[in-house]
C-alpha positions as CSV (number, residue, x, y, z in Angstrom):
1,M,62.6,-29.0,-22.6
2,D,58.8,-28.7,-22.0
3,N,57.5,-27.4,-18.6
4,N,56.8,-30.5,-17.2
5,D,60.5,-31.6,-18.1
6,L,61.8,-28.5,-16.3
7,I,59.7,-29.4,-13.2
8,K,60.8,-32.9,-13.1
9,A,64.5,-31.9,-13.4
10,Y,64.3,-29.2,-10.8
11,L,62.5,-31.8,-8.4
12,K,65.1,-34.5,-9.1
13,E,67.8,-31.9,-8.2
14,Y,66.2,-30.5,-5.0
15,S,65.6,-34.3,-3.9
16,I,69.2,-35.1,-4.3
17,V,70.4,-32.6,-1.6
18,H,67.3,-32.2,0.6
19,T,65.4,-34.8,2.7
20,K,62.2,-36.6,1.8
21,E,60.1,-34.4,4.2
22,D,61.7,-31.2,2.7
23,T,60.9,-32.4,-1.0
24,I,57.4,-33.2,-0.2
25,E,56.9,-29.8,1.5
26,L,58.1,-28.0,-1.8
27,I,55.9,-30.0,-3.9
28,K,52.7,-29.1,-1.7
29,N,53.7,-25.6,-1.8
30,L,53.9,-25.6,-5.7
31,I,50.6,-27.5,-5.8
32,S,49.0,-24.9,-3.1
33,K,50.5,-21.9,-5.7
34,K,52.7,-20.6,-2.9
35,D,55.6,-18.2,-3.7
36,I,58.8,-20.4,-3.8
37,G,62.0,-18.7,-2.8
38,N,65.1,-19.2,-5.1
39,L,63.0,-20.8,-7.8
40,P,65.1,-20.8,-10.9
41,N,64.0,-18.3,-13.2
42,K,62.5,-20.5,-15.9
43,L,60.1,-21.8,-13.3
44,A,59.4,-18.4,-11.9
45,E,58.1,-17.0,-15.2
46,I,55.8,-20.0,-15.5
47,G,53.6,-18.5,-12.6
48,V,52.0,-20.3,-9.7
49,E,48.8,-21.3,-11.4
50,K,50.7,-23.2,-14.2
51,L,53.0,-24.7,-11.9
52,S,50.3,-25.9,-9.5
53,E,48.5,-27.5,-12.6
54,Y,52.1,-29.3,-14.1
55,T,53.1,-30.4,-10.7
56,S,49.9,-31.8,-9.9
57,N,49.8,-33.6,-13.3
58,I,53.1,-35.0,-12.7
59,I,52.1,-36.4,-9.4
60,L,49.0,-38.1,-11.0
61,E,51.2,-39.4,-13.8
62,D,53.4,-40.9,-11.4
63,I,50.5,-42.4,-9.5
64,R,48.9,-44.0,-12.5
65,K,52.5,-45.2,-13.8
66,N,53.5,-47.2,-10.4
67,E,51.6,-50.4,-9.5
68,I,52.4,-49.9,-5.8
69,N,52.5,-46.0,-4.7
70,D,54.2,-44.2,-1.9
71,S,51.9,-43.1,0.7
72,R,53.2,-39.7,0.4
73,K,52.2,-39.3,-3.3
74,I,48.6,-40.6,-2.4
75,E,48.2,-37.8,0.6
76,L,49.0,-35.1,-2.1
77,I,45.7,-35.8,-4.0
78,P,43.7,-33.9,-1.6
79,L,45.8,-30.6,-2.3
80,I,45.4,-31.5,-5.9
81,V,41.9,-31.8,-6.0
82,A,41.3,-28.7,-3.8
83,N,43.5,-26.5,-6.1
84,N,42.9,-27.6,-9.5
85,M,40.0,-30.0,-10.4
86,I,36.7,-29.5,-12.2
87,V,34.3,-32.2,-12.4
88,K,32.2,-32.4,-15.6
89,D,28.9,-34.2,-15.3
90,S,28.9,-36.4,-18.2
91,K,24.9,-36.3,-18.6
92,E,24.6,-32.6,-18.4
93,S,27.9,-31.8,-19.8
94,R,28.2,-28.8,-17.6
95,K,31.3,-28.1,-15.5
96,I,30.7,-27.9,-11.7
97,K,33.6,-26.2,-9.8
98,I,34.6,-27.9,-6.3
99,S,34.2,-26.0,-3.1
100,S,37.9,-26.0,-2.2
101,K,37.8,-25.7,1.5
102,A,34.5,-27.8,1.8
103,F,35.8,-30.6,-0.5
104,K,39.2,-30.5,1.0
105,R,37.7,-31.1,4.5
106,F,35.7,-34.1,3.0
107,L,38.4,-35.9,1.2
108,F,40.6,-35.6,4.2
109,A,37.6,-37.0,6.3
110,T,37.4,-39.9,3.9
111,A,40.8,-40.6,2.9
112,T,40.6,-44.2,2.0
113,L,37.8,-43.7,0.0
114,L,39.9,-41.3,-2.2
115,V,42.7,-43.7,-2.6
116,A,40.0,-46.4,-3.4
117,V,38.6,-44.1,-6.0
118,I,42.1,-43.1,-7.7
119,T,43.8,-46.5,-7.4
120,T,40.9,-49.1,-8.5
121,S,38.7,-47.3,-10.9
122,S,39.9,-47.8,-14.8
123,Y,38.0,-47.5,-17.8
124,K,39.6,-51.1,-18.6
125,N,37.0,-52.6,-16.3
126,T,33.9,-50.5,-15.8
127,S,31.4,-49.6,-18.7
128,K,30.7,-46.2,-19.8
129,E,27.5,-46.1,-17.9
130,E,29.4,-46.6,-14.8
131,E,31.9,-43.6,-15.2
132,T,32.1,-40.1,-14.7
133,K,35.2,-38.4,-16.6
134,C,37.1,-35.9,-15.0
135,I,38.1,-33.9,-17.8
136,S,40.6,-30.9,-18.3
137,D,40.1,-27.6,-20.1
138,N,42.9,-25.4,-21.3
139,K,43.7,-23.5,-18.5
140,N,43.6,-24.6,-14.6
141,N,41.9,-28.2,-14.6
142,I,43.6,-31.4,-14.0
143,N,42.6,-34.7,-15.8
144,L,42.1,-37.6,-13.6
145,D,41.1,-39.8,-16.0
146,Y,38.0,-42.0,-14.7
147,V,36.5,-42.0,-11.4
148,N,33.7,-44.4,-10.2
149,T,30.0,-42.7,-10.8
150,N,28.4,-44.7,-7.9
151,T,31.0,-43.0,-5.6
152,I,31.0,-39.5,-6.9
153,S,27.4,-39.4,-7.2
154,R,27.1,-39.4,-3.4
155,I,29.2,-36.0,-3.4
156,V,27.5,-34.7,-6.6
157,S,23.8,-33.9,-5.7
158,N,21.4,-32.1,-8.0
159,H,24.2,-31.4,-10.6
160,Y,26.2,-29.2,-8.1
161,M,28.7,-29.7,-5.6
162,S,27.7,-29.9,-1.7
163,L,29.1,-31.5,1.2
164,I,27.2,-34.2,2.4
165,N,27.2,-36.5,5.7
166,I,28.9,-39.6,5.6
167,T,26.2,-42.2,5.9
168,N,26.6,-45.8,7.4
169,D,26.2,-47.1,3.7
170,L,29.1,-44.8,2.5
171,Q,30.9,-46.0,5.7
172,K,30.8,-49.6,4.7
173,Q,31.7,-48.7,1.1
174,I,34.5,-47.0,2.3
175,K,35.6,-49.9,4.6
176,K,35.0,-52.5,1.8
177,E,37.0,-50.6,-0.8
178,H,39.9,-50.0,1.7
179,K,40.2,-54.0,2.4
180,R,40.3,-54.4,-1.2
181,I,43.0,-52.0,-1.6
182,I,44.9,-53.6,1.3
183,K,44.2,-57.3,-0.4
184,I,45.6,-55.8,-3.9
185,Q,48.8,-54.4,-2.0
186,K,49.4,-57.6,-0.3
187,A,49.2,-59.5,-3.6
188,R,51.5,-57.4,-5.1
189,M,54.0,-57.6,-2.4
190,K,53.7,-61.5,-2.5
191,K,54.6,-61.1,-6.2
192,I,57.4,-59.2,-5.6
193,E,58.8,-61.5,-2.9
194,S,58.2,-64.4,-4.9
195,A,60.1,-62.7,-7.7
196,E,63.0,-61.6,-5.5
197,K,63.3,-65.2,-4.3
198,K,63.3,-66.8,-7.6
199,K,65.7,-64.5,-9.3
200,V,68.3,-65.7,-6.6
201,L,67.0,-69.3,-6.9
202,Y,67.6,-69.7,-10.6
203,D,71.0,-68.0,-10.8
204,F,72.4,-71.1,-11.9
205,K,76.1,-71.1,-12.7
206,K,79.2,-73.0,-11.6
207,R,81.0,-71.6,-8.7
208,K,84.6,-71.0,-9.9
209,T,86.2,-70.5,-6.5
210,I,85.7,-71.9,-2.9
211,N,84.6,-68.5,-1.7
212,D,81.9,-68.6,-4.4
213,I,80.6,-71.7,-3.2
214,L,80.4,-70.4,0.5
215,K,79.0,-67.0,-0.8
216,R,76.3,-69.0,-2.7
217,Q,75.6,-70.9,0.4
218,K,75.1,-67.6,2.3
219,E,72.6,-66.2,-0.6
220,L,70.3,-69.6,-0.5
221,E,70.1,-69.5,3.4
222,K,69.2,-65.8,3.8
223,L,66.2,-66.4,1.5
224,G,64.3,-67.8,4.4
225,L,63.3,-70.9,2.3
226,T,60.8,-73.2,4.1
227,E,59.6,-76.5,3.9
228,E,57.3,-75.6,0.8
229,D,60.2,-74.4,-1.2
230,K,61.8,-77.7,-0.9
231,L,62.1,-79.8,-4.2
232,Y,61.4,-83.1,-2.4
233,K,59.1,-82.2,0.7
234,D,59.8,-85.8,2.4
235,C,63.7,-85.4,2.0
236,K,65.5,-84.3,5.1
237,L,67.8,-82.2,3.5
238,S,67.0,-78.3,3.8
239,A,65.5,-76.4,1.2
240,P,68.7,-74.3,0.5
241,L,70.6,-77.3,0.2
242,Q,67.9,-79.2,-2.2
243,W,68.2,-76.1,-4.5
244,F,72.0,-76.2,-4.6
245,I,72.1,-79.6,-5.4
246,Y,69.4,-78.8,-8.4
247,E,71.7,-76.0,-9.4
248,Q,75.3,-77.7,-9.5
249,A,73.8,-81.0,-11.2
250,T,72.2,-79.0,-13.7
251,V,75.3,-77.0,-14.9
252,S,77.5,-80.1,-14.4
253,G,75.1,-81.7,-17.0
254,F,73.4,-84.3,-14.6
255,P,69.9,-85.0,-13.4
256,A,69.5,-83.4,-10.1
257,D,67.9,-87.1,-8.8
258,L,71.3,-88.6,-9.4
259,L,72.4,-86.5,-6.3
260,F,69.6,-87.1,-4.3
261,S,69.6,-90.7,-4.8
262,T,73.4,-90.9,-4.4
263,I,73.0,-89.2,-0.8
264,D,69.9,-91.4,0.0
265,T,71.7,-94.4,-0.8
266,E,75.0,-93.4,1.0
267,T,73.0,-92.7,4.2
268,M,70.3,-95.5,4.2
269,G,67.7,-92.9,3.8
270,E,69.0,-90.9,6.7
271,F,70.7,-88.2,5.1
272,N,72.7,-87.6,8.4
273,S,76.4,-88.2,7.3
274,S,77.2,-84.1,7.2
275,G,80.2,-84.2,9.5
276,L,81.0,-87.7,9.4
277,E,84.2,-89.3,8.4
278,S,84.4,-93.1,7.4
279,Y,87.8,-95.0,7.9
280,N,88.5,-97.2,4.8
281,P,91.6,-99.8,5.5
282,S,93.9,-100.6,2.5
283,Y,93.0,-104.1,1.4
284,N,96.9,-105.2,1.2
285,G,97.8,-103.5,4.8
286,D,99.6,-100.7,3.4
287,T,98.4,-97.9,5.6
288,S,99.7,-95.1,3.5
289,K,96.7,-96.3,0.9
290,D,94.2,-95.9,4.0
291,S,91.4,-93.4,3.2
292,Y,88.4,-91.8,4.6
293,D,84.9,-91.0,3.2
294,L,83.9,-87.6,4.1
295,G,80.6,-85.8,4.6
296,L,77.1,-85.8,2.9
297,T,78.1,-87.5,-0.1
298,Q,80.9,-89.6,1.3
299,Q,83.7,-88.1,-0.6
300,N,86.8,-90.1,-0.6
301,T,90.2,-88.8,0.4
302,N,92.3,-90.7,-2.1
303,S,90.3,-89.7,-5.3
304,A,87.5,-87.3,-4.8
305,L,89.0,-85.1,-2.6
306,L,92.3,-84.8,-4.8
307,I,90.1,-84.1,-7.7
308,F,88.5,-81.2,-5.9
309,C,91.9,-79.7,-4.7
310,E,93.1,-79.8,-8.3
311,R,89.8,-78.1,-9.7
312,Y,90.0,-75.3,-7.1
313,G,93.7,-74.9,-6.9
314,V,94.4,-76.3,-3.3
315,D,98.0,-77.6,-2.7
316,C,97.5,-80.9,-1.3
317,N,101.1,-81.2,0.0
318,D,100.7,-78.2,1.9
319,S,99.3,-79.5,5.3
320,D,97.5,-76.3,6.4
321,E,95.5,-76.3,3.0
322,Y,95.0,-79.6,3.0
323,N,93.6,-79.8,6.5
324,M,91.2,-76.9,5.5
325,I,89.8,-78.8,2.6
326,Y,89.6,-81.8,4.6
327,K,87.4,-80.2,7.1
328,L,85.3,-78.3,4.6
329,M,84.6,-81.5,2.5
330,R,83.4,-83.2,5.9
331,D,81.5,-80.5,7.6
332,N,80.3,-78.2,4.6
333,D,77.5,-79.8,2.5
334,Y,77.7,-77.4,-0.2
335,I,81.8,-77.9,-0.6
336,N,80.6,-81.6,-0.6
337,V,77.9,-81.2,-3.2
338,V,80.2,-79.6,-5.5
339,S,82.8,-82.2,-5.0
340,C,80.4,-85.0,-5.7
341,C,79.4,-83.4,-9.1
342,L,83.3,-83.2,-10.0
343,E,83.4,-86.9,-9.4
344,Y,80.4,-87.6,-11.2
345,K,82.3,-85.5,-14.1
346,E,85.3,-87.6,-14.0
347,L,83.2,-90.8,-14.2
348,S,81.5,-89.4,-17.3
349,S,84.6,-88.8,-19.2
350,R,84.7,-92.9,-19.3
351,Q,81.4,-93.5,-20.1
352,D,79.7,-93.4,-23.6
353,S,76.2,-92.2,-22.5
354,F,74.4,-91.4,-19.1
355,D,73.3,-94.5,-17.3
356,P,72.5,-93.6,-13.7
357,I,72.9,-97.5,-12.7
358,E,76.5,-97.5,-14.2
359,Y,77.5,-94.1,-12.5
360,A,76.2,-95.3,-9.1
361,G,78.2,-98.8,-9.6
362,C,81.3,-96.9,-10.5
363,Y,80.6,-94.3,-7.5
364,N,81.0,-96.9,-5.2
365,G,83.0,-99.5,-6.6
366,G,85.0,-98.3,-9.7
367,A,84.8,-99.8,-13.1
368,L,84.6,-103.3,-11.9
369,W,81.7,-102.7,-9.4
370,R,80.0,-105.7,-10.7
371,T,82.4,-108.3,-9.5
372,K,82.0,-106.9,-6.1
373,K,79.1,-107.9,-3.7
374,I,78.9,-104.9,-1.5
375,S,78.8,-102.6,-4.6
376,R,76.1,-105.0,-6.3
377,A,74.1,-104.3,-3.3
378,Y,74.7,-100.6,-3.0
379,V,73.4,-100.2,-6.6
380,V,70.2,-102.1,-6.0
381,R,69.6,-99.7,-3.1
382,F,70.5,-96.6,-5.6
383,E,67.8,-98.2,-8.4
384,N,65.1,-98.2,-5.5
385,S,65.9,-94.7,-4.7
386,Y,66.4,-93.5,-8.1
387,Y,63.0,-95.1,-9.7
388,G,61.1,-95.0,-6.7
389,K,61.8,-92.1,-4.6
390,F,63.5,-89.2,-6.5
391,T,61.4,-89.1,-10.0
392,K,60.7,-85.5,-10.5
393,Y,64.4,-84.2,-11.8
394,H,65.5,-87.3,-14.0
395,S,65.8,-85.2,-17.3
396,I,68.4,-82.5,-17.2
397,D,66.8,-79.0,-17.0
398,S,69.2,-76.7,-19.2
399,V,71.1,-73.6,-17.6
400,N,69.5,-71.8,-20.0
401,K,66.2,-72.6,-18.9
402,A,67.0,-71.6,-15.6
403,R,68.3,-68.2,-17.0
404,E,65.1,-67.8,-18.9
405,K,63.2,-68.1,-15.3
406,K,65.5,-65.7,-13.8
407,K,65.0,-63.1,-16.4
408,K,61.3,-63.6,-16.3
409,N,61.4,-62.6,-12.5
410,I,63.7,-59.6,-13.2
411,K,61.1,-58.3,-15.5
412,V,58.3,-58.9,-12.7
413,L,60.6,-56.8,-10.3
414,K,61.1,-54.0,-12.9
415,K,57.3,-53.8,-13.3
416,F,56.4,-53.6,-9.8
417,K,59.3,-51.6,-8.7
418,S,59.7,-48.7,-11.0
419,N,61.5,-45.6,-10.1
420,S,59.4,-43.3,-8.2
421,L,59.6,-39.4,-8.1
422,Y,61.1,-39.4,-4.5
423,Q,63.5,-42.6,-5.1
424,N,66.6,-40.4,-5.0
425,S,65.5,-38.3,-2.0
426,K,67.6,-38.9,1.2
């Protein structure tokens, strides 16, 4: 294990049993070349000069590696510069030692400029003529990679380091670069928030239990989705519910538009049947065959409800269980949507291929729907909805495609939220 690894292991172990503040204070003392009590023998043998150099390099490496840095790490840079850095002038090829006390005061006075220099400058987007390279010799000097010449030239005058007054022009530059940093940070946070949201949205899967359905409901509703997140902006259904419809239709093998159009048709475009029950008397006067159509997709108690109970292990002969499912089917849109998918799945077993018109007819009037005037009228409304309003999701997006999108956003999160040196600190 080399010296860097020894120090990293020591800091990690120290952070587990100490507070963040204590860990930062220890790092400051190491960089400042102070004697540390109870330091492991292997580290003590390295000496305070080398410990400062190695610890500084670890911090700088961590800052370069991470897209978004903890402000506590950034605040360590003045100590690193004051204790270790030597600037090499690229034109004269001679080293200039920074006055620790003077430069430390200057860096603290222009903290936002320092952050801008370290976090925004890169050899990838600046030319060689615009760069001064901060190099390391084999002793006590730290390699900061590249800093901007236009900035450093205001500090270096006549090829020697001197403390200068902060001019109005430099103050404007500081503010400008600081605003740029804030803009970059906000953009990164926006990407993180977007990836977090999409990771949840594209978690397409069948919900195997009633509790799984209700848990998924909470997950989607906690995302804080807005009107902009809706699949169909003009549809009155909420964004979380629209995404749930998309998910459950997809994992069931149907276009999401089939469900959207069904709800639109059942409610005459109002999407207002949640919590409602419609009474259906039997045609032959046998009240035992009376039924109710429940909730958002008007699930029938003599058919769809029984299919749902069988799939989710509900005993319909148990009045308590039946009443619980009855109320959920009527009042909970997420349970209702799953039941609708199950009913369409049942219909598909009797069809040779997917025909949205045939599915809609059977959904309303059974296999003989064409002989029923009310069912034919229902199908006309459905057809206008399916081909006139809901046309974006006619094709079935595979579950695998959703999984790929989920994996993509997980990768984005790993990129922007990589482990920092202090993540395990209390």
